[in-house]
N, C-alpha and C positions, 0 to 999 in steps of 0.2 A: 677548382673554380666552379662556381654555381652559375649555371646558365639561366638567364631570365627569359621566360616563355610567356607570351601574352596570346590569349584566344579571345578577341574582342566580340565575336558573334557565337558564343558557345551554344546558345539555344537552337542554332541551326543544325546541330547534330545531337539528337535526343537519345543518345546511348552513352554508356560509360566509356571514358577514354582510358585505355590501358596505361599502366605506369611506365614512365621513362626510366631507363636503367642507368642514368648517370645523374650526378648532382644537379638539381635544378630548382627553380621556383616558378611555379605555374600560376598565373593570374587569369581567371576566366571572368568574362563579363557577358551576361545573357545577350545583350545587344548593345551596340555603340553608335550613337549619332555621329555624323561627320564632324561636328564641332568638338566631339569628345576624343577623336582619334589620337591627336598629337599628344595630349596629356596622358593617355592610357598607354600609349606605345613608345613613349619617349625612351625608356630604358630597355626596351626589348632587344635582345639579340636574335630571337626567333619570334615570328609571328605565324600563328595558325589561323587561317581565315577561310571562310567559305564564300560568301558573297560581298564582303566589305570591300569597297573600292580603295585601291592603293595606287594613287596618282603621283606623278612626278613631284608636284608641290609638297605633298606630304613626305614622300620618301627622301627628299633632300634635307628634311629636318629630323631624320632618324639615323644619326651617324653610327650608332652601335649596332644597327640591324645587319645581320649576316645571312639570314635564311628566312624565306617566306614558304611556308608549307601549306599549300592550298588544299583544303578538305573537299575537293571536287576535281573533276576531270578538266572542265573548262577553266581557262585562266584569263578570260577577257576582262575580268575586273582588276587585273594587275598590269601596271605599265612595264612591260617587259623590256623596252628599250632603256628606260631609266634604270631598272635593275641591272642590266648589262653594264651601263656606264658606271654605276656605282659599286659594281662587283658584289651585288646581292644575289645570292643563289636563289633559284625558285624551282620548287618541285610540285608535282600534283599526284593525285591518286588515279590508278588505272584498273580497268576491268573488274572493279569490285561490284559494279551493277550491271554487267552484261546481260545476265539472265533476267534480273527483275525488270529492267527497262524494256527488254525485248518482250517479256510477258505482258507488260502494260500496253505496249504498242499493239500487240496482237489482240489483246482484249478490246481495245478501241476499234480495231479493224472488225472483229467479230460482231461487236455491238452495233456498229454502224450498218454492216452488211445485212444483218438480220432485223434492223430497225428496233432494237431492244428498247431504246427510250420511248418510242411511240407505244409499244405494246404494253410496257410497264405502266405508262400513264393511262392507257385505255382501260386496264384492269382496275386501277385505283379509281377511275371515274365511273366505274359501274357498267362500262360498255359491253363487257363480256357477259355480265349477268343479264343484260337485256338482249343478248343476241338470239336470233331465232334458230341458229345452228349451234352445233357443238364447238365450232371453231370460229373465232372472231378474226376476219381477214380484212385489214384496212390499208396497210402499206406493204410494198414488195418485200419479200424475204429472199435473200440471195445467198447462195453458197459461195465459199471461197475457192473450193476445189475447182480446178481448171482455169482459174483467173490468174492474171499476171500481176505479180508484186514487183515494183521498181524500187530499189533501195539507193538512196544517195548517202554514201558513207559506208565504207567496207571494213570499219574497224570491229572491235569485239562485239558491240551491240548489233551492228548490222549483220554480222555473220551469225549471231545467236538467233536473230529474227528470222534469217534465211533458213536455218534448220527447222524452226517451228513451222514456217510457211510451207516448206517442202513436205513436212510430215502431214500437212492437210491437203496435199495434192496441188499446190499452187506452183506456177512457173515463176522462178525468181531471177531477176535481172538486176545487175548493179549498173548504175549510170555514172558516166564519167563527170569530172568537174565541168562547169560551164566554161565554154571557150575552147575546150580541147577539140582539135579537129580529127585526130586519129585516135580512136579508143584502144585501150589495152585489150589483150585477150581475155574474153569473158565479160567485157563491158560494152555498153552501148553508149552512143553520143547522148549528151544531156537532153537535147530537144527530142531526140527519138525516144528516150525513156518517158518523157512527158506524154508523148502521143500513145505510146504502148500501154501505159499503166492503167490497170483497173484499180490498183491501189498504189499510191506513192507515199513512201515513208522516209522521213528525214532523220539521219543519224550522223551529221557532220558537225564540225566545230563551227562556231561563229567567228568569222574573220572579216576583214574589209571586202574580201572577194565573195564571201557567201552572205553577207548582210543583204536582205531583201531578194534572196535568191528566188523565191516563189513569189513573183510580182504579177501584175495584170497580164503582161505578155506571156509569162509562163503558164498561168492559169487558162489563158485563151487556147493553148495547145492541148490541154487535157480533155478527156472525154467528159461528156455531160453527166455521165453516172459514176465517174471516178471518185475515189475517196482519197483524202489527203490526211496523213498522220504526221504529227510533229511532237516528239518527245525530246527534242535536242535543245534548241534555243528559240525563243519567241521571235527574235528579230530576223530570223531566217525567212519569215513570211511577212509580206505586206498585208497587214490585218484589214485595212480598208478595202483592198482589192479582193481579199478573200470573202469578206462579208458581202460585197456586192455580187460576187459570183454565186455564193449560196442563195442569197435572196432573189437573184435573177434566174435561178434554175440552170446555171451553167456548170455546176459542180454537184456531184452526188451527195457529198457529205464531208465533214472534217472532224477529226479527233485530235484535240490539242491538250498537252500536259504542260505547256509553257506558253507564256504571253510576253510581249515587248516590255511590260512594266510589271514587276512583281514586288509585293502582292498586288494583284490587279485592283485598281480603284473601282468603286461601285459604278461609276459611269463609263468604264471601259467598254468599247463597242462590241467586244465578244464575250465578256464574262457574264453579262446579264441578258443578253439577247435570247429570246425564246424561239429557237428554231429546232424542229424535230430531227434535223440531220446534222446537228452540231453538238459535240460533247466537249466540255472543257473540264479538266481536272486540275487541281491546285499544285502543280509541280511535285507530285508524289510518286512518279514512276520509279525513282531511284530509292524510295524509302522503305523497303522491306526491312524487317529486323535483321535478317541475315545480311543483307547488303551493307546496312549501316555499321553493323558490327565489324565486317570486313574493312570498311572505309576507315573506321577509327583505329584499327590495328595497323593499317597501312600508313596513316598519318604519323603514328608513333615510330614505325619502322623507318619512315623516310627521314625523320629528324635524327634518329639514332644512327642512321647510316652516314649522315653528314658529319657527325662527331666521331665516327669511326674512320673517316677519311675517304668515303667512297659513296657519295650521295646517289641514291637510286631515284628513278623517275624524274630525272632533272630536266627542266625546260629551259632555264638559263643558267 
């Protein structure tokens, strides 16, 4: 039997996909608009998707579909309840990007602590050349050593970031989920973490409980010179509240690799605002060549394991 596999957003994974070791026909589309999904996926037994939304209305029209292999860790683009009802298996990829995302988060942290964007722009503008001293000093430069990093999300990425932070002499604390009244050993309460953090880094999944996790109330508990790092999902943060905190001097800085709408439109409130203490990168923390190669291999392994009768990385 030849398995029909469709990858509707192939351009989202710009590395070679290893070969499947069973009879199959793979149809790849660089990108697929919502109106094109039904036609392109109608005969699929397996869908490989990265960010394509797979909602109940579509899934109900795909009677041949048996497996959704998500080429990412987050599965918030898939209606999992509908998949469970229709007996469609769902799997994701895990830990392929622990190191690369942790490195990106740490890079944002370092750049903000040392005001790298400001000093880079000052050199380009000729301010150093006009300086009367050997050193151009205009904005505070802060060390990370001795400062407190609070991490929300203690999975592979959070743990990898903790290793790097401790190597720089930081104190690392993991915060509990919001609403937990008794923290686990080694954790602090969510609100206590906000108050203690010199740097707060988000590495949790987007769920109904975590959507808007860092809102105006949460930001009001943070120190005025604290840094916020988000390399997880944009909707974890209330972006309007964050911008107000940055513009009002109520937060030291923010480094974001994700926004609530991606790709961010030109009029997005954070993607084009010129603030020296805000760094926005275009969702590339995951995208080292090594990480993408591991991801591609894991996608193929996940699908192969399903047809071997033992689906790995199963979500549903």
